[in-house]
Backbone as XML, in Angstrom:
<?xml version="1.0"?>
<chain id="A" units="angstrom">
  <residue number="1" name="MET">
    <atom name="N" x="-38.883" y="-63.108" z="-108.535"/>
    <atom name="CA" x="-39.532" y="-61.834" z="-108.292"/>
    <atom name="C" x="-38.534" y="-60.714" z="-108.561"/>
  </residue>
  <residue number="2" name="ASN">
    <atom name="N" x="-38.973" y="-59.674" z="-109.219"/>
    <atom name="CA" x="-38.129" y="-58.545" z="-109.577"/>
    <atom name="C" x="-38.163" y="-57.502" z="-108.456"/>
  </residue>
  <residue number="3" name="ILE">
    <atom name="N" x="-37.014" y="-57.220" z="-107.870"/>
    <atom name="CA" x="-36.932" y="-56.274" z="-106.750"/>
    <atom name="C" x="-37.329" y="-54.858" z="-107.175"/>
  </residue>
  <residue number="4" name="GLU">
    <atom name="N" x="-36.997" y="-54.475" z="-108.408"/>
    <atom name="CA" x="-37.348" y="-53.123" z="-108.867"/>
    <atom name="C" x="-38.863" y="-52.947" z="-108.949"/>
  </residue>
  <residue number="5" name="ASN">
    <atom name="N" x="-39.578" y="-53.991" z="-109.375"/>
    <atom name="CA" x="-41.045" y="-53.913" z="-109.402"/>
    <atom name="C" x="-41.606" y="-53.758" z="-107.998"/>
  </residue>
  <residue number="6" name="LEU">
    <atom name="N" x="-41.054" y="-54.505" z="-107.076"/>
    <atom name="CA" x="-41.508" y="-54.422" z="-105.689"/>
    <atom name="C" x="-41.228" y="-53.044" z="-105.100"/>
  </residue>
  <residue number="7" name="LYS">
    <atom name="N" x="-40.042" y="-52.514" z="-105.353"/>
    <atom name="CA" x="-39.700" y="-51.170" z="-104.869"/>
    <atom name="C" x="-40.639" y="-50.127" z="-105.469"/>
  </residue>
  <residue number="8" name="SER">
    <atom name="N" x="-40.966" y="-50.274" z="-106.741"/>
    <atom name="CA" x="-41.886" y="-49.356" z="-107.403"/>
    <atom name="C" x="-43.268" y="-49.398" z="-106.756"/>
  </residue>
  <residue number="9" name="GLN">
    <atom name="N" x="-43.748" y="-50.598" z="-106.448"/>
    <atom name="CA" x="-45.048" y="-50.743" z="-105.788"/>
    <atom name="C" x="-45.030" y="-50.112" z="-104.404"/>
  </residue>
  <residue number="10" name="MET">
    <atom name="N" x="-43.932" y="-50.282" z="-103.691"/>
    <atom name="CA" x="-43.817" y="-49.694" z="-102.357"/>
    <atom name="C" x="-43.836" y="-48.166" z="-102.435"/>
  </residue>
  <residue number="11" name="ARG">
    <atom name="N" x="-43.134" y="-47.609" z="-103.427"/>
    <atom name="CA" x="-43.124" y="-46.155" z="-103.591"/>
    <atom name="C" x="-44.518" y="-45.645" z="-103.947"/>
  </residue>
  <residue number="12" name="LYS">
    <atom name="N" x="-45.186" y="-46.321" z="-104.872"/>
    <atom name="CA" x="-46.540" y="-45.911" z="-105.269"/>
    <atom name="C" x="-47.490" y="-45.943" z="-104.076"/>
  </residue>
  <residue number="13" name="GLY">
    <atom name="N" x="-47.333" y="-46.968" z="-103.235"/>
    <atom name="CA" x="-48.207" y="-47.102" z="-102.082"/>
    <atom name="C" x="-48.006" y="-46.023" z="-101.036"/>
  </residue>
  <residue number="14" name="SER">
    <atom name="N" x="-46.846" y="-45.406" z="-101.023"/>
    <atom name="CA" x="-46.567" y="-44.374" z="-100.023"/>
    <atom name="C" x="-46.541" y="-42.961" z="-100.596"/>
  </residue>
  <residue number="15" name="LEU">
    <atom name="N" x="-46.805" y="-42.815" z="-101.869"/>
    <atom name="CA" x="-46.682" y="-41.508" z="-102.514"/>
    <atom name="C" x="-47.685" y="-40.482" z="-101.976"/>
  </residue>
  <residue number="16" name="GLU">
    <atom name="N" x="-48.928" y="-40.873" z="-101.779"/>
    <atom name="CA" x="-49.917" y="-39.926" z="-101.245"/>
    <atom name="C" x="-49.496" y="-39.458" z="-99.856"/>
  </residue>
  <residue number="17" name="TYR">
    <atom name="N" x="-49.000" y="-40.386" z="-99.058"/>
    <atom name="CA" x="-48.512" y="-40.051" z="-97.721"/>
    <atom name="C" x="-47.377" y="-39.030" z="-97.825"/>
  </residue>
  <residue number="18" name="CYS">
    <atom name="N" x="-46.440" y="-39.262" z="-98.729"/>
    <atom name="CA" x="-45.311" y="-38.350" z="-98.918"/>
    <atom name="C" x="-45.768" y="-36.961" z="-99.356"/>
  </residue>
  <residue number="19" name="ILE">
    <atom name="N" x="-46.734" y="-36.909" z="-100.245"/>
    <atom name="CA" x="-47.265" y="-35.623" z="-100.712"/>
    <atom name="C" x="-47.881" y="-34.854" z="-99.549"/>
  </residue>
  <residue number="20" name="LEU">
    <atom name="N" x="-48.672" y="-35.540" z="-98.742"/>
    <atom name="CA" x="-49.279" y="-34.873" z="-97.586"/>
    <atom name="C" x="-48.218" y="-34.411" z="-96.592"/>
  </residue>
  <residue number="21" name="LEU">
    <atom name="N" x="-47.164" y="-35.197" z="-96.406"/>
    <atom name="CA" x="-46.080" y="-34.784" z="-95.517"/>
    <atom name="C" x="-45.409" y="-33.500" z="-96.014"/>
  </residue>
  <residue number="22" name="ILE">
    <atom name="N" x="-45.192" y="-33.413" z="-97.308"/>
    <atom name="CA" x="-44.583" y="-32.212" z="-97.893"/>
    <atom name="C" x="-45.496" y="-31.006" z="-97.707"/>
  </residue>
  <residue number="23" name="LEU">
    <atom name="N" x="-46.767" y="-31.196" z="-98.016"/>
    <atom name="CA" x="-47.704" y="-30.072" z="-97.963"/>
    <atom name="C" x="-48.100" y="-29.701" z="-96.537"/>
  </residue>
  <residue number="24" name="ARG">
    <atom name="N" x="-47.833" y="-30.587" z="-95.589"/>
    <atom name="CA" x="-48.113" y="-30.260" z="-94.184"/>
    <atom name="C" x="-47.294" y="-29.044" z="-93.756"/>
  </residue>
  <residue number="25" name="LYS">
    <atom name="N" x="-46.077" y="-28.937" z="-94.287"/>
    <atom name="CA" x="-45.173" y="-27.853" z="-93.902"/>
    <atom name="C" x="-45.591" y="-26.509" z="-94.489"/>
  </residue>
  <residue number="26" name="LYS">
    <atom name="N" x="-46.006" y="-26.523" z="-95.764"/>
    <atom name="CA" x="-46.413" y="-25.272" z="-96.422"/>
    <atom name="C" x="-47.092" y="-25.594" z="-97.745"/>
  </residue>
  <residue number="27" name="ALA">
    <atom name="N" x="-47.929" y="-24.670" z="-98.198"/>
    <atom name="CA" x="-48.556" y="-24.805" z="-99.510"/>
    <atom name="C" x="-47.455" y="-24.787" z="-100.565"/>
  </residue>
  <residue number="28" name="SER">
    <atom name="N" x="-47.624" y="-25.608" z="-101.601"/>
    <atom name="CA" x="-46.571" y="-25.720" z="-102.616"/>
    <atom name="C" x="-47.138" y="-25.873" z="-104.009"/>
  </residue>
  <residue number="29" name="TYR">
    <atom name="N" x="-46.362" y="-25.431" z="-104.958"/>
    <atom name="CA" x="-46.615" y="-25.563" z="-106.377"/>
    <atom name="C" x="-46.191" y="-26.974" z="-106.788"/>
  </residue>
  <residue number="30" name="ALA">
    <atom name="N" x="-46.833" y="-27.540" z="-107.783"/>
    <atom name="CA" x="-46.580" y="-28.926" z="-108.186"/>
    <atom name="C" x="-45.099" y="-29.194" z="-108.469"/>
  </residue>
  <residue number="31" name="SER">
    <atom name="N" x="-44.433" y="-28.296" z="-109.163"/>
    <atom name="CA" x="-43.017" y="-28.544" z="-109.471"/>
    <atom name="C" x="-42.160" y="-28.524" z="-108.202"/>
  </residue>
  <residue number="32" name="ASP">
    <atom name="N" x="-42.568" y="-27.753" z="-107.191"/>
    <atom name="CA" x="-41.851" y="-27.766" z="-105.917"/>
    <atom name="C" x="-42.044" y="-29.105" z="-105.197"/>
  </residue>
  <residue number="33" name="ILE">
    <atom name="N" x="-43.236" y="-29.668" z="-105.310"/>
    <atom name="CA" x="-43.514" y="-30.977" z="-104.711"/>
    <atom name="C" x="-42.630" y="-32.032" z="-105.378"/>
  </residue>
  <residue number="34" name="ILE">
    <atom name="N" x="-42.565" y="-31.993" z="-106.709"/>
    <atom name="CA" x="-41.726" y="-32.940" z="-107.443"/>
    <atom name="C" x="-40.262" y="-32.797" z="-107.036"/>
  </residue>
  <residue number="35" name="SER">
    <atom name="N" x="-39.793" y="-31.556" z="-106.912"/>
    <atom name="CA" x="-38.391" y="-31.334" z="-106.513"/>
    <atom name="C" x="-38.105" y="-31.907" z="-105.132"/>
  </residue>
  <residue number="36" name="GLU">
    <atom name="N" x="-39.030" y="-31.692" z="-104.195"/>
    <atom name="CA" x="-38.809" y="-32.203" z="-102.847"/>
    <atom name="C" x="-38.834" y="-33.730" z="-102.828"/>
  </residue>
  <residue number="37" name="LEU">
    <atom name="N" x="-39.733" y="-34.321" z="-103.609"/>
    <atom name="CA" x="-39.763" y="-35.780" z="-103.709"/>
    <atom name="C" x="-38.464" y="-36.309" z="-104.299"/>
  </residue>
  <residue number="38" name="LYS">
    <atom name="N" x="-37.979" y="-35.663" z="-105.352"/>
    <atom name="CA" x="-36.728" y="-36.094" z="-105.982"/>
    <atom name="C" x="-35.550" y="-35.934" z="-105.033"/>
  </residue>
  <residue number="39" name="ASP">
    <atom name="N" x="-35.535" y="-34.837" z="-104.256"/>
    <atom name="CA" x="-34.462" y="-34.646" z="-103.271"/>
    <atom name="C" x="-34.448" y="-35.764" z="-102.239"/>
  </residue>
  <residue number="40" name="ALA">
    <atom name="N" x="-35.628" y="-36.310" z="-101.947"/>
    <atom name="CA" x="-35.741" y="-37.410" z="-100.983"/>
    <atom name="C" x="-35.536" y="-38.774" z="-101.655"/>
  </residue>
  <residue number="41" name="LYS">
    <atom name="N" x="-35.196" y="-38.756" z="-102.944"/>
    <atom name="CA" x="-34.981" y="-39.979" z="-103.735"/>
    <atom name="C" x="-36.278" y="-40.717" z="-104.056"/>
  </residue>
  <residue number="42" name="MET">
    <atom name="N" x="-37.397" y="-40.012" z="-104.005"/>
    <atom name="CA" x="-38.697" y="-40.563" z="-104.399"/>
    <atom name="C" x="-38.963" y="-39.999" z="-105.798"/>
  </residue>
  <residue number="43" name="ILE">
    <atom name="N" x="-38.614" y="-40.759" z="-106.803"/>
    <atom name="CA" x="-38.716" y="-40.289" z="-108.184"/>
    <atom name="C" x="-40.170" y="-40.364" z="-108.641"/>
  </residue>
  <residue number="44" name="VAL">
    <atom name="N" x="-40.661" y="-39.231" z="-109.125"/>
    <atom name="CA" x="-42.034" y="-39.152" z="-109.616"/>
    <atom name="C" x="-42.064" y="-38.136" z="-110.761"/>
  </residue>
  <residue number="45" name="VAL">
    <atom name="N" x="-42.943" y="-38.366" z="-111.716"/>
    <atom name="CA" x="-43.081" y="-37.463" z="-112.858"/>
    <atom name="C" x="-44.423" y="-36.751" z="-112.765"/>
  </residue>
  <residue number="46" name="GLU">
    <atom name="N" x="-44.544" y="-35.660" z="-113.506"/>
    <atom name="CA" x="-45.775" y="-34.874" z="-113.473"/>
    <atom name="C" x="-47.000" y="-35.715" z="-113.813"/>
  </residue>
  <residue number="47" name="GLY">
    <atom name="N" x="-46.846" y="-36.640" z="-114.751"/>
    <atom name="CA" x="-47.966" y="-37.474" z="-115.169"/>
    <atom name="C" x="-48.488" y="-38.368" z="-114.057"/>
  </residue>
  <residue number="48" name="THR">
    <atom name="N" x="-47.668" y="-38.610" z="-113.058"/>
    <atom name="CA" x="-48.090" y="-39.369" z="-111.881"/>
    <atom name="C" x="-48.616" y="-38.437" z="-110.799"/>
  </residue>
  <residue number="49" name="LEU">
    <atom name="N" x="-47.966" y="-37.294" z="-110.632"/>
    <atom name="CA" x="-48.308" y="-36.380" z="-109.544"/>
    <atom name="C" x="-49.682" y="-35.740" z="-109.721"/>
  </residue>
  <residue number="50" name="TYR">
    <atom name="N" x="-49.971" y="-35.219" z="-110.902"/>
    <atom name="CA" x="-51.215" y="-34.467" z="-111.084"/>
    <atom name="C" x="-52.473" y="-35.294" z="-110.818"/>
  </residue>
  <residue number="51" name="PRO">
    <atom name="N" x="-52.562" y="-36.540" z="-111.276"/>
    <atom name="CA" x="-53.755" y="-37.333" z="-110.919"/>
    <atom name="C" x="-53.881" y="-37.561" z="-109.410"/>
  </residue>
  <residue number="52" name="LEU">
    <atom name="N" x="-52.754" y="-37.733" z="-108.717"/>
    <atom name="CA" x="-52.800" y="-37.901" z="-107.269"/>
    <atom name="C" x="-53.274" y="-36.624" z="-106.582"/>
  </residue>
  <residue number="53" name="LEU">
    <atom name="N" x="-52.763" y="-35.485" z="-107.033"/>
    <atom name="CA" x="-53.205" y="-34.212" z="-106.463"/>
    <atom name="C" x="-54.700" y="-34.008" z="-106.693"/>
  </residue>
  <residue number="54" name="THR">
    <atom name="N" x="-55.166" y="-34.362" z="-107.871"/>
    <atom name="CA" x="-56.596" y="-34.236" z="-108.186"/>
    <atom name="C" x="-57.417" y="-35.160" z="-107.297"/>
  </residue>
  <residue number="55" name="ARG">
    <atom name="N" x="-56.953" y="-36.390" z="-107.120"/>
    <atom name="CA" x="-57.685" y="-37.326" z="-106.266"/>
    <atom name="C" x="-57.723" y="-36.840" z="-104.822"/>
  </residue>
  <residue number="56" name="LEU">
    <atom name="N" x="-56.603" y="-36.331" z="-104.324"/>
    <atom name="CA" x="-56.566" y="-35.791" z="-102.968"/>
    <atom name="C" x="-57.462" y="-34.564" z="-102.838"/>
  </residue>
  <residue number="57" name="LYS">
    <atom name="N" x="-57.531" y="-33.759" z="-103.877"/>
    <atom name="CA" x="-58.428" y="-32.585" z="-103.881"/>
    <atom name="C" x="-59.882" y="-33.034" z="-103.899"/>
  </residue>
  <residue number="58" name="ASN">
    <atom name="N" x="-60.202" y="-34.011" z="-104.735"/>
    <atom name="CA" x="-61.588" y="-34.478" z="-104.865"/>
    <atom name="C" x="-62.103" y="-35.159" z="-103.603"/>
  </residue>
  <residue number="59" name="THR">
    <atom name="N" x="-61.202" y="-35.649" z="-102.768"/>
    <atom name="CA" x="-61.612" y="-36.266" z="-101.505"/>
    <atom name="C" x="-61.477" y="-35.282" z="-100.340"/>
  </residue>
  <residue number="60" name="ASP">
    <atom name="N" x="-61.297" y="-34.017" z="-100.661"/>
    <atom name="CA" x="-61.229" y="-32.921" z="-99.678"/>
    <atom name="C" x="-60.040" y="-33.027" z="-98.722"/>
  </residue>
  <residue number="61" name="LEU">
    <atom name="N" x="-58.990" y="-33.720" z="-99.138"/>
    <atom name="CA" x="-57.786" y="-33.784" z="-98.320"/>
    <atom name="C" x="-56.835" y="-32.637" z="-98.659"/>
  </residue>
  <residue number="62" name="LEU">
    <atom name="N" x="-56.974" y="-32.108" z="-99.869"/>
    <atom name="CA" x="-56.200" y="-30.946" z="-100.319"/>
    <atom name="C" x="-57.141" y="-29.902" z="-100.882"/>
  </residue>
  <residue number="63" name="ASP">
    <atom name="N" x="-56.652" y="-28.682" z="-100.877"/>
    <atom name="CA" x="-57.315" y="-27.593" z="-101.584"/>
    <atom name="C" x="-56.213" y="-26.869" z="-102.348"/>
  </residue>
  <residue number="64" name="TYR">
    <atom name="N" x="-56.580" y="-25.912" z="-103.151"/>
    <atom name="CA" x="-55.562" y="-25.141" z="-103.859"/>
    <atom name="C" x="-56.005" y="-23.696" z="-103.994"/>
  </residue>
  <residue number="65" name="ARG">
    <atom name="N" x="-55.023" y="-22.863" z="-104.272"/>
    <atom name="CA" x="-55.299" y="-21.453" z="-104.550"/>
    <atom name="C" x="-54.383" y="-21.014" z="-105.684"/>
  </residue>
  <residue number="66" name="TRP">
    <atom name="N" x="-54.829" y="-20.050" z="-106.428"/>
    <atom name="CA" x="-54.040" y="-19.520" z="-107.525"/>
    <atom name="C" x="-53.251" y="-18.314" z="-107.034"/>
  </residue>
  <residue number="67" name="GLU">
    <atom name="N" x="-51.992" y="-18.238" z="-107.430"/>
    <atom name="CA" x="-51.147" y="-17.086" z="-107.105"/>
    <atom name="C" x="-50.488" y="-16.588" z="-108.378"/>
  </residue>
  <residue number="68" name="GLU">
    <atom name="N" x="-50.458" y="-15.277" z="-108.512"/>
    <atom name="CA" x="-49.778" y="-14.670" z="-109.656"/>
    <atom name="C" x="-48.293" y="-14.993" z="-109.583"/>
  </residue>
  <residue number="69" name="SER">
    <atom name="N" x="-47.672" y="-15.132" z="-110.745"/>
    <atom name="CA" x="-46.252" y="-15.445" z="-110.826"/>
    <atom name="C" x="-45.558" y="-14.438" z="-111.716"/>
  </residue>
  <residue number="70" name="SER">
    <atom name="N" x="-44.390" y="-14.003" z="-111.295"/>
    <atom name="CA" x="-43.604" y="-13.086" z="-112.126"/>
    <atom name="C" x="-42.924" y="-13.834" z="-113.266"/>
  </residue>
  <residue number="71" name="LEU">
    <atom name="N" x="-42.969" y="-15.173" z="-113.209"/>
    <atom name="CA" x="-42.300" y="-16.002" z="-114.220"/>
    <atom name="C" x="-43.237" y="-16.497" z="-115.312"/>
  </residue>
  <residue number="72" name="GLY">
    <atom name="N" x="-44.491" y="-16.084" z="-115.286"/>
    <atom name="CA" x="-45.425" y="-16.569" z="-116.289"/>
    <atom name="C" x="-46.850" y="-16.550" z="-115.775"/>
  </residue>
  <residue number="73" name="PRO">
    <atom name="N" x="-47.630" y="-17.543" z="-116.185"/>
    <atom name="CA" x="-49.035" y="-17.582" z="-115.780"/>
    <atom name="C" x="-49.182" y="-17.835" z="-114.276"/>
  </residue>
  <residue number="74" name="PRO">
    <atom name="N" x="-50.365" y="-17.610" z="-113.735"/>
    <atom name="CA" x="-50.591" y="-17.880" z="-112.309"/>
    <atom name="C" x="-50.289" y="-19.342" z="-111.984"/>
  </residue>
  <residue number="75" name="ARG">
    <atom name="N" x="-49.900" y="-19.577" z="-110.736"/>
    <atom name="CA" x="-49.546" y="-20.926" z="-110.292"/>
    <atom name="C" x="-50.581" y="-21.439" z="-109.295"/>
  </residue>
  <residue number="76" name="LYS">
    <atom name="N" x="-50.810" y="-22.732" z="-109.359"/>
    <atom name="CA" x="-51.737" y="-23.386" z="-108.445"/>
    <atom name="C" x="-50.935" y="-23.946" z="-107.270"/>
  </residue>
  <residue number="77" name="TYR">
    <atom name="N" x="-51.223" y="-23.426" z="-106.074"/>
    <atom name="CA" x="-50.558" y="-23.885" z="-104.863"/>
    <atom name="C" x="-51.498" y="-24.779" z="-104.076"/>
  </residue>
  <residue number="78" name="TYR">
    <atom name="N" x="-51.026" y="-25.986" z="-103.773"/>
    <atom name="CA" x="-51.812" y="-26.967" z="-103.043"/>
    <atom name="C" x="-51.524" y="-26.846" z="-101.557"/>
  </residue>
  <residue number="79" name="GLU">
    <atom name="N" x="-52.567" y="-27.086" z="-100.744"/>
    <atom name="CA" x="-52.407" y="-27.058" z="-99.300"/>
    <atom name="C" x="-53.320" y="-28.101" z="-98.665"/>
  </residue>
  <residue number="80" name="VAL">
    <atom name="N" x="-52.921" y="-28.583" z="-97.511"/>
    <atom name="CA" x="-53.678" y="-29.608" z="-96.797"/>
    <atom name="C" x="-54.883" y="-28.961" z="-96.113"/>
  </residue>
  <residue number="81" name="THR">
    <atom name="N" x="-56.025" y="-29.617" z="-96.219"/>
    <atom name="CA" x="-57.243" y="-29.148" z="-95.550"/>
    <atom name="C" x="-57.282" y="-29.692" z="-94.118"/>
  </residue>
  <residue number="82" name="GLU">
    <atom name="N" x="-58.259" y="-29.245" z="-93.353"/>
    <atom name="CA" x="-58.439" y="-29.768" z="-92.000"/>
    <atom name="C" x="-58.675" y="-31.284" z="-92.051"/>
  </residue>
  <residue number="83" name="LYS">
    <atom name="N" x="-59.513" y="-31.714" z="-92.984"/>
    <atom name="CA" x="-59.755" y="-33.150" z="-93.167"/>
    <atom name="C" x="-58.457" y="-33.863" z="-93.553"/>
  </residue>
  <residue number="84" name="GLY">
    <atom name="N" x="-57.637" y="-33.209" z="-94.371"/>
    <atom name="CA" x="-56.357" y="-33.779" z="-94.789"/>
    <atom name="C" x="-55.395" y="-33.962" z="-93.625"/>
  </residue>
  <residue number="85" name="PHE">
    <atom name="N" x="-55.377" y="-32.994" z="-92.702"/>
    <atom name="CA" x="-54.516" y="-33.121" z="-91.523"/>
    <atom name="C" x="-54.962" y="-34.292" z="-90.648"/>
  </residue>
  <residue number="86" name="LYS">
    <atom name="N" x="-56.263" y="-34.469" z="-90.500"/>
    <atom name="CA" x="-56.776" y="-35.599" z="-89.719"/>
    <atom name="C" x="-56.406" y="-36.921" z="-90.394"/>
  </residue>
  <residue number="87" name="PHE">
    <atom name="N" x="-56.551" y="-36.961" z="-91.710"/>
    <atom name="CA" x="-56.191" y="-38.160" z="-92.467"/>
    <atom name="C" x="-54.703" y="-38.449" z="-92.345"/>
  </residue>
  <residue number="88" name="LEU">
    <atom name="N" x="-53.899" y="-37.398" z="-92.405"/>
    <atom name="CA" x="-52.444" y="-37.555" z="-92.270"/>
    <atom name="C" x="-52.098" y="-38.135" z="-90.902"/>
  </residue>
  <residue number="89" name="ASP">
    <atom name="N" x="-52.776" y="-37.696" z="-89.857"/>
    <atom name="CA" x="-52.555" y="-38.276" z="-88.530"/>
    <atom name="C" x="-52.844" y="-39.772" z="-88.541"/>
  </residue>
  <residue number="90" name="GLU">
    <atom name="N" x="-53.937" y="-40.170" z="-89.208"/>
    <atom name="CA" x="-54.287" y="-41.584" z="-89.306"/>
    <atom name="C" x="-53.230" y="-42.353" z="-90.107"/>
  </residue>
  <residue number="91" name="LEU">
    <atom name="N" x="-52.756" y="-41.743" z="-91.187"/>
    <atom name="CA" x="-51.700" y="-42.379" z="-91.995"/>
    <atom name="C" x="-50.434" y="-42.586" z="-91.179"/>
  </residue>
  <residue number="92" name="GLU">
    <atom name="N" x="-50.085" y="-41.605" z="-90.372"/>
    <atom name="CA" x="-48.871" y="-41.723" z="-89.573"/>
    <atom name="C" x="-49.003" y="-42.856" z="-88.556"/>
  </residue>
  <residue number="93" name="LYS">
    <atom name="N" x="-50.174" y="-43.015" z="-87.970"/>
    <atom name="CA" x="-50.402" y="-44.127" z="-87.040"/>
    <atom name="C" x="-50.309" y="-45.463" z="-87.786"/>
  </residue>
  <residue number="94" name="ALA">
    <atom name="N" x="-50.909" y="-45.531" z="-88.968"/>
    <atom name="CA" x="-50.853" y="-46.759" z="-89.766"/>
    <atom name="C" x="-49.418" y="-47.069" z="-90.164"/>
  </residue>
  <residue number="95" name="TRP">
    <atom name="N" x="-48.655" y="-46.067" z="-90.536"/>
    <atom name="CA" x="-47.258" y="-46.255" z="-90.916"/>
    <atom name="C" x="-46.461" y="-46.810" z="-89.741"/>
  </residue>
  <residue number="96" name="GLU">
    <atom name="N" x="-46.680" y="-46.260" z="-88.560"/>
    <atom name="CA" x="-45.990" y="-46.741" z="-87.366"/>
    <atom name="C" x="-46.351" y="-48.187" z="-87.065"/>
  </residue>
  <residue number="97" name="GLU">
    <atom name="N" x="-47.621" y="-48.539" z="-87.237"/>
    <atom name="CA" x="-48.054" y="-49.919" z="-87.014"/>
    <atom name="C" x="-47.322" y="-50.878" z="-87.957"/>
  </residue>
  <residue number="98" name="VAL">
    <atom name="N" x="-47.263" y="-50.517" z="-89.232"/>
    <atom name="CA" x="-46.575" y="-51.355" z="-90.220"/>
    <atom name="C" x="-45.087" y="-51.453" z="-89.878"/>
  </residue>
  <residue number="99" name="ASN">
    <atom name="N" x="-44.473" y="-50.338" z="-89.519"/>
    <atom name="CA" x="-43.055" y="-50.356" z="-89.144"/>
    <atom name="C" x="-42.823" y="-51.244" z="-87.932"/>
  </residue>
  <residue number="100" name="ASP">
    <atom name="N" x="-43.706" y="-51.172" z="-86.937"/>
    <atom name="CA" x="-43.567" y="-52.008" z="-85.746"/>
    <atom name="C" x="-43.656" y="-53.494" z="-86.103"/>
  </residue>
  <residue number="101" name="ILE">
    <atom name="N" x="-44.600" y="-53.835" z="-86.981"/>
    <atom name="CA" x="-44.748" y="-55.226" z="-87.414"/>
    <atom name="C" x="-43.473" y="-55.717" z="-88.098"/>
  </residue>
  <residue number="102" name="ILE">
    <atom name="N" x="-42.956" y="-54.905" z="-88.995"/>
    <atom name="CA" x="-41.738" y="-55.291" z="-89.724"/>
    <atom name="C" x="-40.550" y="-55.422" z="-88.765"/>
  </residue>
  <residue number="103" name="LYS">
    <atom name="N" x="-40.440" y="-54.499" z="-87.823"/>
    <atom name="CA" x="-39.354" y="-54.585" z="-86.844"/>
    <atom name="C" x="-39.449" y="-55.889" z="-86.053"/>
  </residue>
  <residue number="104" name="LYS">
    <atom name="N" x="-40.647" y="-56.252" z="-85.629"/>
    <atom name="CA" x="-40.834" y="-57.486" z="-84.873"/>
    <atom name="C" x="-40.462" y="-58.699" z="-85.708"/>
  </residue>
  <residue number="105" name="LEU">
    <atom name="N" x="-40.848" y="-58.688" z="-86.969"/>
    <atom name="CA" x="-40.575" y="-59.829" z="-87.834"/>
    <atom name="C" x="-39.095" y="-59.944" z="-88.183"/>
  </residue>
  <residue number="106" name="ARG">
    <atom name="N" x="-38.379" y="-58.844" z="-88.165"/>
    <atom name="CA" x="-36.957" y="-58.858" z="-88.493"/>
    <atom name="C" x="-36.103" y="-59.383" z="-87.348"/>
  </residue>
  <residue number="107" name="ARG">
    <atom name="N" x="-36.631" y="-59.423" z="-86.145"/>
    <atom name="CA" x="-35.843" y="-59.862" z="-84.978"/>
    <atom name="C" x="-35.563" y="-61.325" z="-85.015"/>
  </residue>
</chain>
């Protein structure tokens, strides 16, 4: 079994959770989300991020607004919806459950 493939699958499985965690703090532009993910060592490219943002938007977990930019065209800022905050709470509980299971198994 290839460890890099497994690590990649683990990152993909937690990416939506990570995006919601970032956006919980403040509305953000896509490139800011990518930068924060990269700073946390969660490597992601735009081609991966945009479909996830669209899926989260289509399921009403995110919304967006356009803001004028002095650096060029208007920017789309994503933010968590009320439904998204509730979902994030559920994700955090699920994450804790998985962590507890792994901790027990490691003993």
